[in-house]
BAZALUM-377930 format. One record per residue (C-alpha): residue in one letter; chain; x, y, z. Coordinates in steps of 0.2 Angstrom, whole numbers. Each point is the difference from the previous one (the first is absolute). Layout:
! BAZALUM-377930
<node "A","A",<X,Y,Z>>
...
***
This chain:
! BAZALUM-377930
<node "M","A",<-1267,105,2>>
<node "Q","A",<13,11,-6>>
<node "N","A",<2,11,15>>
<node "A","A",<-2,-14,12>>
<node "R","A",<11,1,15>>
<node "P","A",<10,-15,5>>
<node "S","A",<-3,-9,17>>
<node "R","A",<15,4,11>>
<node "F","A",<2,-17,8>>
<node "V","A",<-3,-10,-15>>
<node "L","A",<13,11,-9>>
<node "F","A",<13,-2,13>>
<node "A","A",<-3,-19,1>>
<node "V","A",<4,0,-19>>
<node "I","A",<16,11,3>>
<node "A","A",<6,-13,13>>
<node "L","A",<-3,-14,-12>>
<node "V","A",<9,7,-15>>
<node "A","A",<14,8,9>>
<node "G","A",<12,-12,-9>>
<node "S","A",<-4,7,-16>>
<node "L","A",<11,15,4>>
<node "A","A",<15,-10,-7>>
<node "L","A",<8,9,-14>>
<node "A","A",<4,-15,-12>>
<node "S","A",<15,5,-11>>
<node "F","A",<-2,18,3>>
<node "P","A",<11,11,3>>
<node "T","A",<12,-10,-11>>
<node "T","A",<-12,3,-15>>
<node "P","A",<-13,14,-1>>
<node "P","A",<-16,-2,9>>
<node "N","A",<-14,-8,-10>>
<node "D","A",<-13,14,5>>
<node "P","A",<-9,3,-17>>
<node "L","A",<1,19,2>>
<node "Y","A",<18,0,4>>
<node "A","A",<11,6,-15>>
<node "P","A",<10,-13,-9>>
<node "A","A",<19,0,3>>
<node "T","A",<4,9,-16>>
<node "C","A",<-10,12,-11>>
<node "P","A",<-1,-5,-18>>
<node "P","A",<7,13,-12>>
<node "S","A",<-16,2,-9>>
<node "T","A",<-10,3,16>>
<node "S","A",<-1,16,10>>
<node "C","A",<7,-3,18>>
<node "N","A",<-14,11,6>>
<node "G","A",<-13,-12,-4>>
<node "P","A",<-18,-1,7>>
<node "T","A",<3,-14,13>>
<node "G","A",<18,-3,5>>
<node "Q","A",<8,4,17>>
<node "W","A",<14,8,-9>>
<node "N","A",<2,11,16>>
<node "L","A",<8,-15,9>>
<node "L","A",<13,-4,-13>>
<node "S","A",<18,4,-1>>
<node "T","A",<3,-1,-19>>
<node "N","A",<-6,-7,-16>>
<node "D","A",<5,-2,-18>>
<node "N","A",<-3,18,-5>>
<node "V","A",<9,8,14>>
<node "P","A",<16,9,-6>>
<node "T","A",<15,-3,11>>
<node "T","A",<0,19,3>>
<node "T","A",<-18,1,6>>
<node "G","A",<1,-12,16>>
<node "A","A",<-14,-9,8>>
<node "S","A",<-17,1,-7>>
<node "G","A",<-9,-2,17>>
<node "I","A",<5,-3,19>>
<node "S","A",<10,-15,-4>>
<node "A","A",<-11,-11,11>>
<node "D","A",<3,-15,-11>>
<node "L","A",<19,1,4>>
<node "A","A",<-3,3,19>>
<node "W","A",<-10,-16,0>>
<node "Q","A",<15,-10,-4>>
<node "V","A",<7,6,17>>
<node "T","A",<-16,0,11>>
<node "T","A",<-19,-2,-3>>
<node "G","A",<-4,6,18>>
<node "R","A",<-4,-9,15>>
<node "P","A",<-16,-6,9>>
<node "D","A",<5,10,15>>
<node "T","A",<2,16,-9>>
<node "I","A",<-18,6,2>>
<node "I","A",<-6,14,-11>>
<node "G","A",<-14,11,8>>
<node "V","A",<-12,8,-13>>
<node "L","A",<-9,14,8>>
<node "D","A",<-14,4,-12>>
<node "S","A",<-19,-1,-4>>
<node "G","A",<0,-19,4>>
<node "V","A",<3,-15,-11>>
<node "D","A",<-9,-13,-10>>
<node "Y","A",<8,-15,10>>
<node "D","A",<-8,-12,-12>>
<node "H","A",<8,6,-15>>
<node "E","A",<9,-14,-9>>
<node "D","A",<17,8,0>>
<node "L","A",<-1,6,18>>
<node "R","A",<-10,-14,10>>
<node "N","A",<16,-10,3>>
<node "K","A",<11,15,5>>
<node "V","A",<-11,6,14>>
<node "W","A",<10,1,17>>
<node "L","A",<-8,-11,13>>
<node "N","A",<-1,4,18>>
<node "C","A",<4,-17,8>>
<node "G","A",<-7,5,17>>
<node "E","A",<-17,2,-8>>
<node "L","A",<-1,-15,-11>>
<node "P","A",<-3,-19,2>>
<node "A","A",<15,-11,-1>>
<node "P","A",<2,-10,-17>>
<node "E","A",<-10,-17,0>>
<node "Q","A",<3,-16,-8>>
<node "A","A",<-13,-9,-11>>
<node "N","A",<-6,-9,16>>
<node "G","A",<-4,17,8>>
<node "Q","A",<15,-2,13>>
<node "T","A",<11,15,3>>
<node "V","A",<18,-2,-7>>
<node "A","A",<11,1,15>>
<node "G","A",<13,14,0>>
<node "S","A",<-4,6,-17>>
<node "S","A",<-8,17,6>>
<node "P","A",<4,2,18>>
<node "G","A",<-12,12,10>>
<node "C","A",<-14,-1,-13>>
<node "R","A",<-18,-3,6>>
<node "E","A",<-17,-1,-7>>
<node "P","A",<-6,17,-4>>
<node "T","A",<-16,6,10>>
<node "M","A",<-10,15,-5>>
<node "V","A",<2,15,11>>
<node "Y","A",<15,-6,10>>
<node "D","A",<17,6,0>>
<node "L","A",<9,-17,1>>
<node "N","A",<18,5,0>>
<node "G","A",<-3,15,12>>
<node "D","A",<7,13,-12>>
<node "G","A",<-14,12,3>>
<node "Y","A",<-8,-3,-17>>
<node "V","A",<-15,-11,-2>>
<node "D","A",<0,-13,-14>>
<node "D","A",<15,8,-9>>
<node "L","A",<2,-15,-11>>
<node "S","A",<10,8,-13>>
<node "G","A",<0,19,2>>
<node "W","A",<-11,13,7>>
<node "D","A",<-14,13,-5>>
<node "T","A",<3,16,9>>
<node "V","A",<-17,7,-8>>
<node "N","A",<-11,-12,9>>
<node "D","A",<12,-5,14>>
<node "D","A",<-1,-19,-5>>
<node "G","A",<11,-14,-7>>
<node "D","A",<-8,0,-18>>
<node "E","A",<11,11,-11>>
<node "F","A",<-10,-5,-16>>
<node "D","A",<-4,15,-12>>
<node "D","A",<-19,-1,2>>
<node "R","A",<-2,16,-10>>
<node "F","A",<10,-8,-15>>
<node "F","A",<10,15,-2>>
<node "G","A",<15,-11,-5>>
<node "H","A",<14,11,4>>
<node "G","A",<8,-10,14>>
<node "T","A",<-2,-16,-11>>
<node "G","A",<9,8,-13>>
<node "R","A",<15,5,11>>
<node "A","A",<1,-17,7>>
<node "G","A",<-1,-7,-17>>
<node "I","A",<16,10,-5>>
<node "V","A",<11,-3,15>>
<node "A","A",<-2,-18,4>>
<node "P","A",<-13,-10,-10>>
<node "E","A",<3,-19,-1>>
<node "T","A",<13,-3,-13>>
<node "N","A",<4,-14,-12>>
<node "N","A",<-18,-7,2>>
<node "A","A",<-5,1,-18>>
<node "L","A",<-12,14,4>>
<node "G","A",<0,19,-2>>
<node "V","A",<15,10,5>>
<node "A","A",<17,-3,9>>
<node "G","A",<4,9,16>>
<node "I","A",<15,10,4>>
<node "C","A",<3,-10,16>>
<node "P","A",<-7,-17,-4>>
<node "R","A",<2,-8,16>>
<node "C","A",<-5,14,12>>
<node "P","A",<-18,-1,8>>
<node "L","A",<-12,14,0>>
<node "M","A",<-8,7,16>>
<node "N","A",<-14,10,-6>>
<node "V","A",<-7,14,11>>
<node "R","A",<-15,10,-5>>
<node "I","A",<2,18,5>>
<node "D","A",<-14,9,-9>>
<node "Y","A",<-12,-2,-14>>
<node "T","A",<12,8,-13>>
<node "Y","A",<17,6,-1>>
<node "V","A",<-5,17,7>>
<node "C","A",<-1,-4,18>>
<node "S","A",<0,6,18>>
<node "S","A",<16,1,9>>
<node "A","A",<-7,-11,15>>
<node "G","A",<-4,-15,-12>>
<node "V","A",<18,0,-7>>
<node "A","A",<8,2,17>>
<node "K","A",<-10,-14,7>>
<node "G","A",<4,-11,-15>>
<node "A","A",<18,4,1>>
<node "I","A",<1,-5,19>>
<node "F","A",<-9,-16,-4>>
<node "A","A",<12,-4,-14>>
<node "V","A",<15,3,11>>
<node "D","A",<-7,-10,15>>
<node "H","A",<-4,-15,-11>>
<node "G","A",<17,-1,-9>>
<node "A","A",<0,10,-16>>
<node "R","A",<17,4,-6>>
<node "V","A",<-5,12,-13>>
<node "I","A",<-16,11,-2>>
<node "N","A",<-8,5,-16>>
<node "M","A",<-11,16,0>>
<node "S","A",<-6,7,-17>>
<node "L","A",<-11,13,8>>
<node "G","A",<-2,17,7>>
<node "C","A",<-6,6,17>>
<node "T","A",<-11,15,3>>
<node "T","A",<10,5,15>>
<node "A","A",<17,-2,7>>
<node "S","A",<-4,-4,18>>
<node "R","A",<12,-3,14>>
<node "M","A",<-8,-18,1>>
<node "L","A",<5,-3,-18>>
<node "R","A",<17,6,2>>
<node "G","A",<3,-10,16>>
<node "A","A",<-6,-16,-9>>
<node "F","A",<15,1,-12>>
<node "E","A",<12,5,13>>
<node "Y","A",<-6,-16,9>>
<node "A","A",<3,-9,-17>>
<node "R","A",<17,7,-1>>
<node "R","A",<4,-6,18>>
<node "N","A",<-5,-17,-4>>
<node "N","A",<10,-1,-16>>
<node "V","A",<-15,1,-12>>
<node "L","A",<3,10,-16>>
<node "A","A",<-16,9,-7>>
<node "F","A",<-2,7,-17>>
<node "D","A",<-14,12,-7>>
<node "A","A",<-4,6,-17>>
<node "M","A",<4,18,-4>>
<node "A","A",<-18,2,-8>>
<node "N","A",<-5,5,-18>>
<node "E","A",<-4,19,-1>>
<node "F","A",<15,5,-9>>
<node "S","A",<3,12,14>>
<node "F","A",<13,5,13>>
<node "H","A",<-12,-8,13>>
<node "Q","A",<4,-6,17>>
<node "N","A",<-9,-17,0>>
<node "V","A",<-3,-8,18>>
<node "P","A",<8,-11,6>>
<node "A","A",<13,1,-14>>
<node "I","A",<7,16,7>>
<node "F","A",<5,-8,17>>
<node "H","A",<18,-4,4>>
<node "H","A",<-2,-18,1>>
<node "V","A",<-11,-3,-15>>
<node "V","A",<8,-2,-17>>
<node "G","A",<-9,10,-14>>
<node "V","A",<-1,-8,-17>>
<node "G","A",<-4,8,-16>>
<node "A","A",<-4,-7,-17>>
<node "V","A",<9,-3,-17>>
<node "T","A",<-9,-5,-15>>
<node "A","A",<5,-11,-15>>
<node "N","A",<8,7,-15>>
<node "S","A",<7,-7,-16>>
<node "R","A",<17,8,-1>>
<node "N","A",<11,-9,-11>>
<node "G","A",<-13,-13,-4>>
<node "T","A",<-2,-6,18>>
<node "T","A",<-11,3,15>>
<node "T","A",<11,8,13>>
<node "W","A",<-11,8,13>>
<node "L","A",<12,15,1>>
<node "Q","A",<-13,14,-4>>
<node "K","A",<-8,9,15>>
<node "A","A",<-19,-3,0>>
<node "N","A",<-8,16,-3>>
<node "F","A",<-13,-2,14>>
<node "S","A",<14,-4,14>>
<node "N","A",<2,12,13>>
<node "F","A",<17,8,3>>
<node "G","A",<10,9,13>>
<node "A","A",<12,-3,15>>
<node "H","A",<-8,-17,5>>
<node "V","A",<2,-10,-16>>
<node "Q","A",<13,-13,5>>
<node "L","A",<-3,-13,-13>>
<node "V","A",<-10,-3,-16>>
<node "G","A",<-8,-16,-6>>
<node "P","A",<-9,-6,-16>>
<node "T","A",<-19,4,-3>>
<node "D","A",<-12,-7,-13>>
<node "M","A",<1,-19,1>>
<node "P","A",<-11,-15,2>>
<node "G","A",<-6,-5,17>>
<node "A","A",<-13,-8,10>>
<node "G","A",<-17,8,1>>
<node "M","A",<-16,-4,10>>
<node "G","A",<-5,-13,-13>>
<node "L","A",<-15,10,-5>>
<node "S","A",<4,8,-17>>
<node "G","A",<18,-2,-5>>
<node "D","A",<5,8,-17>>
<node "L","A",<12,-14,-6>>
<node "P","A",<-7,-13,-11>>
<node "N","A",<-2,-17,8>>
<node "H","A",<6,7,16>>
<node "S","A",<-15,8,8>>
<node "A","A",<8,0,18>>
<node "Y","A",<14,12,-6>>
<node "S","A",<2,17,-7>>
<node "Q","A",<12,8,-12>>
<node "T","A",<-3,17,8>>
<node "Q","A",<10,-1,17>>
<node "S","A",<6,17,-1>>
<node "G","A",<5,15,11>>
<node "T","A",<13,2,14>>
<node "S","A",<-12,-13,9>>
<node "S","A",<7,-13,-12>>
<node "S","A",<18,6,1>>
<node "T","A",<1,-1,19>>
<node "P","A",<-3,-19,1>>
<node "H","A",<16,-2,-11>>
<node "A","A",<10,9,13>>
<node "V","A",<-8,-11,14>>
<node "G","A",<4,-16,-10>>
<node "V","A",<18,5,-2>>
<node "A","A",<2,4,18>>
<node "A","A",<-8,-17,5>>
<node "L","A",<13,-8,-11>>
<node "V","A",<14,9,8>>
<node "F","A",<-7,-5,18>>
<node "S","A",<-1,-18,-6>>
<node "R","A",<17,0,-7>>
<node "A","A",<8,7,16>>
<node "R","A",<-10,-13,10>>
<node "D","A",<6,-14,-11>>
<node "L","A",<19,5,2>>
<node "I","A",<-2,2,19>>
<node "E","A",<-7,-17,1>>
<node "G","A",<14,-7,-11>>
<node "S","A",<13,9,11>>
<node "M","A",<5,10,-15>>
<node "L","A",<-5,17,8>>
<node "P","A",<7,1,17>>
<node "V","A",<-12,8,13>>
<node "G","A",<9,-6,16>>
<node "G","A",<2,15,12>>
<node "L","A",<-13,11,-9>>
<node "A","A",<-15,6,10>>
<node "L","A",<-11,-3,-15>>
<node "Q","A",<2,-18,-7>>
<node "D","A",<-6,5,-17>>
<node "I","A",<2,13,-14>>
<node "S","A",<-8,16,6>>
<node "T","A",<-13,11,-9>>
<node "E","A",<12,14,-3>>
<node "E","A",<13,-12,-8>>
<node "V","A",<-14,-7,-11>>
<node "R","A",<-5,18,-5>>
<node "Q","A",<18,5,-4>>
<node "I","A",<2,-16,-10>>
<node "L","A",<-15,4,-11>>
<node "E","A",<5,18,-2>>
<node "R","A",<18,-4,-5>>
<node "S","A",<-4,-15,-11>>
<node "A","A",<-13,10,-10>>
<node "Q","A",<3,4,-18>>
<node "D","A",<2,19,-1>>
<node "I","A",<-10,8,-13>>
<node "T","A",<10,13,-9>>
<node "P","A",<-2,13,-14>>
<node "T","A",<7,-13,-12>>
<node "D","A",<-14,-12,3>>
<node "G","A",<-12,10,-11>>
<node "T","A",<-13,5,14>>
<node "S","A",<-9,17,-3>>
<node "Y","A",<3,6,17>>
<node "A","A",<15,10,7>>
<node "V","A",<8,-15,9>>
<node "S","A",<18,1,6>>
<node "T","A",<14,-12,4>>
<node "G","A",<-3,-6,18>>
<node "W","A",<-16,4,10>>
<node "D","A",<-12,11,-8>>
<node "K","A",<-18,6,5>>
<node "W","A",<-8,-10,-15>>
<node "T","A",<7,-17,1>>
<node "G","A",<9,0,17>>
<node "Y","A",<15,-12,1>>
<node "G","A",<-6,-9,-16>>
<node "R","A",<-10,-15,-6>>
<node "L","A",<0,-16,11>>
<node "N","A",<13,-14,-4>>
<node "A","A",<-4,-16,9>>
<node "K","A",<15,-9,-6>>
<node "A","A",<12,13,5>>
<node "A","A",<-9,2,17>>
<node "V","A",<1,-18,5>>
<node "D","A",<19,-1,-6>>
<node "M","A",<4,14,13>>
<node "V","A",<-5,-11,15>>
<node "S","A",<17,-5,6>>
<node "A","A",<11,5,15>>
<node "T","A",<11,10,-12>>
<node "T","A",<-13,9,-10>>
<node "I","A",<-15,4,12>>
<node "P","A",<1,19,2>>
<node "P","A",<0,10,16>>
<node "E","A",<-16,6,8>>
<node "A","A",<-4,19,0>>
<node "D","A",<-16,5,8>>
<node "L","A",<-4,19,2>>
<node "T","A",<-15,4,9>>
<node "A","A",<-1,19,0>>
<node "P","A",<-4,13,-5>>
<node "E","A",<-18,-6,-4>>
<node "W","A",<-8,3,-17>>
<node "Y","A",<-6,18,-1>>
<node "A","A",<8,5,16>>
<node "L","A",<6,18,2>>
<node "V","A",<18,2,2>>
<node "D","A",<7,16,7>>
<node "G","A",<18,2,6>>
<node "M","A",<8,-15,8>>
<node "V","A",<-9,-17,-2>>
<node "T","A",<4,-17,8>>
<node "V","A",<1,-15,-12>>
<node "P","A",<-1,-16,9>>
<node "F","A",<5,-15,-9>>
<node "Y","A",<5,-18,2>>
<node "A","A",<15,-7,-10>>
<node "N","A",<8,-17,1>>
<node "A","A",<10,-12,-11>>
<node "R","A",<-4,-17,8>>
<node "W","A",<10,-10,-12>>
<node "A","A",<16,11,1>>
<node "S","A",<13,3,14>>
<node "T","A",<0,19,-2>>
<node "F","A",<-10,13,-10>>
<node "G","A",<0,19,-2>>
<node "Y","A",<-14,11,-6>>
<node "T","A",<-3,17,-8>>
<node "L","A",<-16,11,3>>
<node "E","A",<-4,11,-14>>
<node "F","A",<-15,13,-2>>
<node "A","A",<-6,13,-12>>
<node "A","A",<-16,9,-4>>
<node "G","A",<-12,-7,-13>>
<node "V","A",<-6,-17,-6>>
<node "E","A",<15,-2,-13>>
<node "P","A",<14,12,6>>
<node "T","A",<14,2,-11>>
<node "S","A",<13,4,13>>
***
């Protein structure tokens, strides 16, 4: 049956058996062998904006003039530095997921406390291979985390441990299939953070959702070890509970991202407007100077004060496996579009940065001795993404009135994964700057207090300047 739902326990038994298949062979020394990933170069006689290739991930190709720069987010070069880590967990808050998708089933985060320990062929448990894991039992919370049978995620709609997209809406599957599908497995597409697992949390039936579902989903993700949260959604209200959930994420060093949405409007999409959620807009492919550069603001992408970064849209990705529009690839779609598809690019790059920092810390190349937080912080990662982004300027040929530096159309610029991971060192991690007031749309009259947190954890001293002016893009 085409719409048949996989058995949960059979599925996860299969996942346990094939876990070894996550080895990445010769990748990343050579490009991944996923058939929908673009080749390393673009033949001069072929348009780089072809119908199937993931040119959005590339750094350059044969047709790129040296004056044009990277064609995509340079994930291919970032992979030479890091491909992520299994303990850098990406929480995907969306409409649920097809966890039996061929490119996702091996990337599902597994909650050890709710799963059986691996067994040998004789049925005996392999000693020490999965400490704390026990045989799952229906309607029991085996690991005492307050969630019953949360094997691999959570469904806040039905308040149970089955995050499968039973409406076959497909949106959550598509986001998971951009940020971290299985890579170099000779199937489908490559992921931005190839080794990062996916914690899927179903928060509503679609991407227009209640604030309660998103708040509960964010809290679940934080409490279960997510390092980065992807939200390609908009809430109907900005509740105190929702705001509190992302303050909770910030306090637990979890970085959240949300799409700016697609109304071509100065629109306050919730929760993208919150202080501790990064708003992501979209840039679309163009063919300037004979190459695909993703330097053109997508017409639909919302704009305004909360656009911090932009990422590519319109690329192939995983679908629900029902009616894909790519020949010979029915489980994939060429039409992964909107700021919903741009946001997983930012999340994937953030996951690479977190992973790179952890690699350096464990290798004693990033000293954390004496620091209260023994890790890179969310604000440091945010600053890295903003400072490493490729600024989109008037000379890049976009039809919008962009400016040098931050602007309301493209924020700080297009994501650059290679530049971001290269900034992870004790001498290049930027200082933290976290302003928490005034609130968005707050009335300001006379004197106003501006509380903020500033720190340069990797430097002996630092200074700061606080500037303010009226308007979204003040000129003075």
